[in-house]
C-alpha positions as CSV (number, residue, x, y, z in Angstrom):
1,M,19.2,-14.0,-16.0
2,V,19.0,-18.2,-17.4
3,T,16.3,-18.8,-19.5
4,R,15.5,-22.8,-20.5
5,E,13.1,-24.3,-23.0
6,Y,11.6,-27.5,-22.6
7,R,8.7,-29.8,-24.4
8,T,8.8,-32.2,-22.0
9,A,5.0,-31.1,-20.6
10,K,3.4,-34.5,-19.4
11,E,-0.2,-33.6,-17.8
12,I,-2.6,-30.7,-18.0
13,V,-4.8,-31.0,-15.0
14,G,-7.3,-27.6,-14.5
15,P,-5.1,-24.8,-14.9
16,L,-1.7,-26.7,-14.4
17,V,0.4,-28.1,-16.6
18,L,3.3,-30.6,-15.2
19,V,6.8,-30.4,-16.8
20,D,9.4,-33.2,-16.5
21,G,12.9,-33.2,-16.9
22,V,13.5,-29.6,-15.6
23,E,17.2,-28.4,-13.9
24,G,17.3,-25.4,-12.1
25,V,14.2,-24.3,-11.4
26,T,12.8,-22.4,-8.5
27,F,9.6,-21.5,-6.8
28,G,7.7,-18.8,-8.0
29,E,9.5,-18.6,-11.3
30,L,7.6,-16.9,-14.1
31,T,7.3,-19.1,-17.4
32,D,6.4,-18.1,-20.7
33,I,4.2,-21.1,-22.7
34,K,4.0,-21.0,-26.2
35,M,2.2,-23.1,-28.7
36,D,2.6,-24.7,-31.7
37,D,0.8,-22.0,-33.8
38,G,2.6,-19.2,-31.8
39,T,0.1,-18.0,-29.3
40,L,2.1,-17.3,-25.8
41,R,0.9,-17.6,-22.4
42,R,2.0,-16.5,-19.3
43,G,3.0,-19.1,-16.0
44,R,4.4,-19.8,-12.8
45,V,6.0,-22.5,-10.9
46,L,3.9,-23.6,-8.0
47,E,5.7,-27.0,-7.4
48,V,8.9,-27.9,-7.7
49,N,10.0,-31.9,-7.1
50,G,13.0,-33.1,-8.4
51,D,13.2,-32.8,-12.0
52,K,9.7,-32.2,-12.2
53,A,7.7,-28.5,-11.6
54,V,3.9,-27.8,-11.6
55,V,3.2,-24.8,-13.8
56,Q,0.4,-22.9,-13.0
57,V,-1.2,-21.1,-16.4
58,F,-2.5,-17.4,-15.9
59,E,-4.7,-17.4,-19.1
60,G,-6.1,-21.0,-17.8
61,T,-5.0,-24.3,-20.1
62,S,-8.0,-24.5,-22.1
63,D,-7.5,-25.5,-26.1
64,L,-3.8,-27.1,-24.7
65,S,-2.6,-30.3,-25.3
66,P,0.9,-31.4,-23.9
67,E,2.0,-32.3,-26.9
68,N,2.4,-28.6,-28.3
69,L,3.8,-26.6,-25.7
70,T,7.4,-25.1,-25.5
71,I,7.8,-23.9,-21.7
72,K,10.6,-21.7,-20.9
73,F,11.4,-20.4,-17.9
74,L,12.8,-17.1,-17.1
75,G,14.8,-17.3,-14.1
76,K,12.6,-14.4,-12.3
77,G,9.6,-14.5,-10.1
78,T,6.3,-12.2,-10.9
79,E,7.5,-8.7,-11.1
80,L,5.8,-5.2,-11.1
81,G,7.1,-2.1,-12.7
82,V,6.2,0.9,-9.9
83,S,6.1,4.5,-10.8
84,D,4.6,7.8,-9.3
85,D,2.7,8.2,-12.6
86,M,0.2,4.9,-11.2
87,L,-1.9,7.5,-9.4
88,G,-5.4,7.9,-11.3
89,R,-5.0,4.6,-13.2
90,V,-6.6,1.4,-13.4
91,F,-5.0,-2.0,-14.1
92,D,-6.2,-5.5,-14.4
93,G,-4.9,-8.2,-11.8
94,F,-1.4,-8.4,-13.5
95,G,-0.9,-5.1,-13.5
96,R,-1.3,-4.0,-17.5
97,P,-3.1,-0.3,-17.4
98,I,-6.9,-1.0,-18.5
99,D,-7.9,2.5,-18.3
100,D,-6.8,3.6,-21.8
101,G,-4.3,5.6,-20.6
102,P,-0.8,5.1,-21.7
103,P,1.8,2.5,-20.5
104,I,3.9,3.1,-17.2
105,I,7.0,3.7,-17.5
106,P,8.7,2.2,-14.3
107,E,11.1,3.7,-11.6
108,K,12.1,0.2,-10.5
109,W,10.5,-3.7,-10.7
110,L,9.6,-5.2,-7.5
111,N,8.8,-8.6,-6.6
112,I,5.1,-9.0,-5.7
113,N,5.5,-11.2,-3.0
114,G,7.5,-8.4,-1.3
115,N,10.1,-8.3,1.8
116,P,9.6,-9.7,5.2
117,M,9.3,-6.5,7.6
118,N,12.1,-6.8,10.3
119,P,9.8,-7.3,13.7
120,Y,12.1,-4.9,15.1
121,S,11.8,-2.3,12.5
122,R,7.7,-2.2,13.2
123,D,6.6,1.2,14.8
124,Y,3.9,0.7,16.5
125,P,0.5,1.9,15.3
126,N,-0.5,5.2,16.9
127,E,-2.0,7.7,15.0
128,F,-5.7,8.4,14.0
129,I,-7.2,8.0,10.2
130,Q,-10.6,9.5,9.8
131,T,-13.0,7.6,7.4
132,G,-15.8,9.9,7.8
133,I,-18.1,7.0,9.4
134,S,-19.0,7.9,12.8
135,T,-19.2,3.8,13.9
136,I,-15.5,3.6,12.5
137,D,-14.3,6.8,13.6
138,L,-15.6,7.0,17.3
139,L,-16.0,3.5,18.6
140,N,-13.8,1.8,16.5
141,T,-10.9,4.2,15.4
142,L,-8.7,3.1,12.4
143,V,-5.4,3.6,13.3
144,R,-2.5,4.7,10.7
145,G,-0.6,0.7,9.8
146,Q,-3.2,-1.2,11.3
147,K,-5.4,-4.2,9.6
148,L,-9.2,-4.0,10.1
149,P,-11.5,-6.1,8.2
150,F,-15.1,-5.5,7.4
151,F,-17.1,-9.1,7.9
152,S,-20.1,-8.5,5.7
153,G,-22.5,-11.0,4.1
154,S,-24.0,-11.3,0.9
155,G,-26.4,-8.2,-0.2
156,L,-25.1,-6.2,2.1
157,P,-23.5,-2.9,1.1
158,H,-20.0,-3.8,1.9
159,S,-18.8,-2.3,-1.9
160,R,-20.8,1.0,-1.2
161,M,-19.1,1.5,2.3
162,A,-15.5,0.5,0.9
163,A,-16.1,3.2,-2.0
164,Q,-17.0,5.3,0.5
165,V,-14.0,4.8,3.0
166,A,-11.6,5.3,-0.2
167,R,-13.5,8.8,-1.2
168,Q,-13.1,10.2,2.5
169,A,-10.4,8.8,4.4
170,K,-7.9,11.0,5.9
171,V,-5.2,11.5,8.0
172,L,-5.4,15.2,10.2
173,K,-1.9,16.6,9.4
174,A,-2.7,18.8,6.6
175,D,1.2,18.4,5.1
176,D,0.9,14.7,5.0
177,K,0.6,13.4,1.5
178,F,-2.4,9.9,1.6
179,A,-3.3,7.6,-1.3
180,V,-5.5,4.6,-2.0
181,V,-4.1,1.4,-3.4
182,F,-8.0,-0.4,-4.3
183,G,-7.8,-4.0,-5.1
184,A,-10.6,-5.8,-6.2
185,M,-10.9,-9.9,-6.9
186,G,-13.4,-11.6,-8.8
187,I,-15.9,-8.8,-8.7
188,T,-18.8,-8.4,-11.5
189,F,-18.7,-6.1,-14.2
190,E,-21.2,-4.1,-12.4
191,E,-19.6,-3.8,-9.5
192,S,-16.3,-2.8,-11.4
193,E,-18.0,0.1,-12.8
194,F,-19.3,1.8,-9.9
195,F,-16.2,1.8,-8.2
196,V,-14.4,3.3,-11.3
197,S,-17.1,5.7,-11.9
198,D,-17.5,6.5,-8.0
199,F,-13.3,7.1,-8.0
200,R,-13.9,9.2,-11.0
201,R,-17.3,11.2,-9.7
202,T,-16.0,12.1,-6.8
203,G,-12.3,12.9,-7.6
204,A,-10.9,10.1,-5.6
205,L,-9.0,8.4,-8.5
206,E,-6.5,11.7,-8.9
207,R,-4.9,10.0,-5.6
208,A,-6.0,6.3,-5.9
209,V,-4.4,3.3,-7.8
210,L,-7.1,0.7,-8.8
211,F,-6.0,-3.3,-9.7
212,M,-9.9,-5.0,-10.8
213,N,-9.7,-8.6,-11.4
214,L,-13.5,-9.8,-12.6
215,A,-15.6,-12.6,-12.1
216,D,-14.8,-14.2,-15.6
217,D,-10.7,-13.6,-15.1
218,P,-8.6,-16.1,-14.7
219,A,-8.9,-17.4,-10.9
220,I,-5.1,-17.4,-11.2
221,E,-5.1,-13.7,-11.6
222,R,-7.0,-13.3,-8.6
223,I,-4.4,-15.0,-6.3
224,S,-1.9,-11.9,-7.6
225,V,-3.9,-8.8,-7.2
226,P,-3.5,-8.2,-3.3
227,R,-0.1,-8.8,-3.9
228,M,0.3,-6.6,-6.7
229,A,-1.8,-3.8,-4.6
230,L,0.5,-4.3,-1.4
231,T,3.7,-3.6,-3.6
232,T,2.1,-0.8,-5.0
233,A,1.4,0.6,-1.6
234,E,4.8,-0.5,-0.2
235,F,6.8,1.5,-3.0
236,L,4.3,4.7,-2.2
237,A,4.3,4.6,1.6
238,F,8.1,3.4,2.0
239,E,9.7,5.2,-1.2
240,K,7.9,7.9,-1.6
241,G,6.4,8.9,1.8
242,M,3.2,8.6,1.6
243,H,0.3,7.4,4.0
244,V,-1.4,4.5,2.0
245,L,-4.7,2.9,2.7
246,V,-5.3,-0.7,0.7
247,I,-8.8,-1.8,0.6
248,L,-8.7,-5.4,-0.4
249,T,-12.5,-6.6,-2.1
250,D,-13.3,-9.3,-1.5
251,L,-10.9,-11.6,0.2
252,T,-13.6,-14.7,-0.1
253,N,-12.9,-14.8,-3.7
254,Y,-9.6,-14.9,-3.4
255,C,-9.3,-17.7,-1.2
256,E,-11.8,-19.6,-3.3
257,A,-9.4,-19.2,-6.0
258,L,-7.1,-20.6,-3.7
259,R,-9.3,-23.6,-2.5
260,E,-9.7,-23.9,-6.8
261,I,-5.6,-24.0,-7.3
262,S,-5.1,-26.5,-4.1
263,A,-7.8,-28.9,-5.4
264,A,-6.2,-29.0,-9.1
265,R,-2.8,-29.7,-7.6
266,K,-4.5,-32.5,-5.4
267,E,-3.4,-31.3,-2.2
268,V,-4.8,-32.6,1.2
269,P,-7.8,-30.4,1.9
270,G,-8.2,-28.3,5.0
271,R,-11.5,-27.3,7.1
272,R,-14.2,-26.9,4.6
273,G,-11.8,-27.8,1.7
274,Y,-9.9,-25.1,2.2
275,P,-5.8,-25.7,1.9
276,G,-4.2,-26.4,5.0
277,Y,-1.5,-23.2,4.8
278,L,-5.0,-21.1,4.2
279,Y,-3.8,-19.4,7.5
280,T,0.0,-18.7,6.3
281,D,-0.9,-17.4,3.0
282,L,-3.6,-15.2,4.6
283,S,-1.0,-13.8,6.8
284,T,1.8,-13.1,3.7
285,I,-1.2,-10.7,2.7
286,Y,-2.5,-9.0,6.2
287,E,1.0,-8.9,7.6
288,R,2.2,-6.4,4.7
289,A,0.4,-3.4,6.9
290,G,2.6,-1.6,9.1
291,R,5.0,1.6,9.8
292,I,8.9,1.4,9.6
293,K,10.7,3.5,12.0
294,G,12.8,6.3,10.6
295,K,10.1,6.1,7.5
296,N,7.1,8.7,7.5
297,G,5.1,6.3,4.9
298,S,3.0,4.0,6.5
299,I,0.5,1.0,5.1
300,T,-3.5,0.6,6.6
301,Q,-5.2,-2.3,5.4
302,L,-9.1,-2.3,5.1
303,P,-9.7,-5.7,3.9
304,V,-13.5,-6.9,3.2
305,L,-14.8,-10.2,3.4
306,T,-18.7,-11.6,2.9
307,M,-19.2,-14.4,4.9
308,P,-20.7,-17.7,3.5
309,E,-24.0,-17.7,5.5
310,D,-22.8,-15.0,7.8
311,D,-21.0,-17.6,9.6
312,K,-18.4,-15.9,11.7
313,T,-16.9,-19.3,12.2
314,H,-16.3,-19.9,8.4
315,P,-12.3,-20.2,8.2
316,I,-11.9,-17.0,6.0
317,P,-13.6,-14.7,8.6
318,D,-11.9,-17.2,11.5
319,L,-8.6,-17.1,10.5
320,T,-8.6,-13.4,9.5
321,G,-9.6,-12.8,13.2
322,Y,-6.7,-14.5,14.5
323,I,-4.2,-12.1,12.2
324,T,-5.8,-8.8,12.0
325,E,-6.5,-6.4,14.9
326,G,-10.1,-6.2,15.2
327,Q,-13.2,-6.5,12.7
328,I,-15.9,-4.3,11.8
329,I,-19.4,-6.6,11.3
330,M,-22.2,-5.9,9.4
331,S,-25.4,-6.1,10.2
332,R,-28.5,-7.8,8.5
333,S,-31.0,-6.6,10.8
334,L,-29.9,-2.9,10.4
335,H,-29.6,-3.5,6.9
336,A,-32.9,-4.7,6.8
337,Q,-34.4,-1.6,8.8
338,G,-33.2,0.6,5.6
339,I,-29.9,1.9,8.0
340,Y,-26.6,3.0,6.0
341,P,-23.6,2.0,6.9
342,P,-25.5,-1.2,8.7
343,V,-22.8,-1.8,11.4
344,D,-23.1,-4.3,14.3
345,V,-21.7,-1.7,16.9
346,L,-21.6,-4.4,19.5
347,P,-19.7,-7.1,18.3
348,S,-17.5,-4.8,16.1
349,L,-13.7,-4.4,17.8
350,S,-10.9,-2.4,17.0
351,R,-7.9,-3.4,19.1
352,L,-5.5,-0.6,18.7
353,K,-8.3,2.2,18.9
354,D,-7.0,3.6,22.5
355,K,-3.7,3.6,20.8
356,G,-5.1,6.4,17.8
357,I,-7.8,8.8,20.3
358,G,-7.3,10.9,23.0
359,A,-5.8,14.6,23.0
360,G,-3.9,15.9,20.4
361,K,-5.0,13.0,18.5
362,T,-8.6,13.4,18.2
363,R,-10.6,14.7,21.9
364,A,-9.7,14.2,25.6
365,D,-13.5,13.0,25.9
366,H,-13.2,10.6,23.0
367,A,-12.5,7.4,25.2
368,N,-15.4,8.3,27.8
369,V,-17.6,9.0,24.9
370,M,-17.1,6.1,23.4
371,N,-17.4,3.7,26.4
372,Q,-20.5,5.4,27.5
373,L,-22.1,5.1,24.0
374,Y,-21.2,1.5,24.0
375,S,-22.6,1.0,27.4
376,A,-25.7,2.5,26.9
377,Y,-26.5,0.7,24.0
378,A,-26.1,-2.3,25.0
379,R,-28.3,-1.7,27.8
380,G,-31.0,0.0,25.5
381,K,-30.7,-3.6,23.1
382,N,-31.4,-5.6,26.4
383,A,-34.2,-3.2,27.6
384,K,-35.6,-3.4,24.0
385,E,-35.1,-7.3,24.5
386,L,-37.0,-7.5,27.6
387,A,-40.0,-5.8,26.6
388,V,-40.5,-7.9,23.8
389,V,-40.7,-10.9,26.1
390,L,-42.7,-9.2,28.7
391,G,-44.0,-6.3,27.4
392,E,-43.1,-2.7,28.0
393,S,-45.0,-2.2,31.0
394,A,-42.4,-4.2,32.9
395,L,-39.6,-2.1,31.9
396,S,-38.7,1.0,34.8
397,E,-38.8,4.7,33.6
398,I,-34.6,4.6,33.1
399,D,-35.1,1.7,31.0
400,L,-37.7,3.0,29.0
401,L,-35.3,5.9,28.3
402,Y,-32.4,3.6,27.8
403,V,-34.8,2.0,24.9
404,K,-35.3,5.6,23.4
405,F,-31.6,5.8,23.4
406,A,-30.8,2.8,21.5
407,D,-33.5,3.8,19.0
408,A,-31.9,7.1,18.5
409,F,-28.0,5.6,18.2
410,E,-29.6,3.5,15.4
411,N,-31.0,6.5,13.9
412,R,-28.9,9.3,14.4
413,F,-25.6,7.9,15.0
414,I,-25.4,4.4,13.0
415,R,-27.3,5.9,9.5
416,Q,-25.6,8.5,7.9
417,G,-25.5,9.6,4.4
418,E,-23.3,7.4,1.3
419,D,-21.9,11.0,0.7
420,E,-21.8,12.5,4.1
421,N,-18.4,12.9,5.9
422,R,-18.5,13.5,9.1
423,S,-15.4,14.5,10.8
424,I,-14.5,13.6,14.4
425,E,-15.6,16.5,15.8
426,D,-18.9,16.3,14.4
427,S,-19.4,12.6,15.9
428,L,-18.0,13.5,19.3
429,V,-20.9,16.7,19.0
430,L,-23.4,14.0,18.1
431,G,-22.3,11.3,20.8
432,W,-23.2,13.9,23.3
433,E,-26.2,14.8,22.1
434,L,-27.8,11.5,22.6
435,M,-26.2,10.7,25.3
436,A,-28.2,14.0,26.7
437,I,-31.3,11.6,26.5
438,L,-29.9,10.0,29.3
439,P,-29.8,11.9,33.1
440,K,-26.4,12.9,34.1
441,S,-26.6,10.4,36.7
442,E,-26.8,7.6,34.4
443,L,-23.0,8.7,32.8
444,K,-20.8,6.5,34.8
445,R,-18.1,6.2,32.2
446,V,-17.8,9.8,31.6
447,R,-15.5,12.2,33.7
448,D,-17.3,15.0,35.4
449,E,-15.2,17.7,33.9
450,F,-15.9,16.6,30.1
451,I,-19.9,16.6,31.8
452,E,-19.2,19.9,32.6
453,K,-18.1,21.0,29.1
454,Y,-19.5,19.4,26.7
455,Y,-23.2,17.8,28.3
456,P,-25.6,19.9,26.3
457,E,-28.1,22.1,28.4
458,K,-31.7,21.4,27.3
459,G,-33.4,24.2,26.7
């Protein structure tokens, strides 16, 4: 490993230092930045142009002046020491333990940018993951190896929902090892305490690895959190054979940090000031989910992002939707009604749900129940809107039944307790109870054999 030292820092802009007269420096290389009083900070090369290098300082550049700096280029990229012992531990955004536990003795060091997954070696996601939340399991099924983001808004309970999924998620094969890697970016101290205490309270911490970056931590650290989390997940999945669920919250804070650094580099901004390479950058995170042929482990991603002003056309949710396989959308109106989790069923979508349901995976009637519930809820919502305009007297008897169905669907199916862990069987039984509000003749999306077998007879 070749290291070189320079005292040729020329300019400091935001978190960036411009170093002149360098040789053999590569993009992503780590640096040590030493001040004349011996204080040491870490950095990373963001750009190399001829004999000039732009170095991103992790701890920020406050109190630094160019003439007092010695920059040592370390000849290697950002690496994380990984081990089985990381399970049950809490780290900061640079992978340092912050839970008063002993230091991790690494089995190996891995570059946090990961290695590209050969498309040919990818295996198709097709196994059901049970989250214990009916609106996901039955209607927007999560499949092992999928990336399924939560689109939320400020003030909505996405943190509570992410913690609930982290506690409850499991693959139904009892012999398969399951782990959760949780990466939090730019969250408040209160949120951090909530996540850590919730994981400890429920015992979920034993099978989890937490990376925490607070709102007052350097923006630079925010950039590394998802990569630290995914590097850990890749080690547990593809070297230890575990099924790993990666929850990343909040990707909006990550993108804001990216915009801040882009502005400091004086790059030409793209949509709403975000860098033009935002799509490419996000894809380097999302595309690290998946399964590999011949390996038992898998990485499934649940990224959480808050949509500024609840705008689905904002660049962050918009670009995310192009890369991921669907989205779970939170509803502010359901939240206002006191319904938790406030999942807006109609615009939510899991593009891989058909691959993870059915006989041998969930139950043979799953697809039929899903389609019928979705159809009936959509018709009930339309009937309610019609009643607002024309009055209830304008509705037919069957329309009134659909209105009754829509209300029951929201209050019994969507609404569930924060500690209520419903199995897929529980969700299907509840679905059939709700469909019994409608006459059998209205169940046009369910096969007759399933109606005979599961339709509850009214006493």
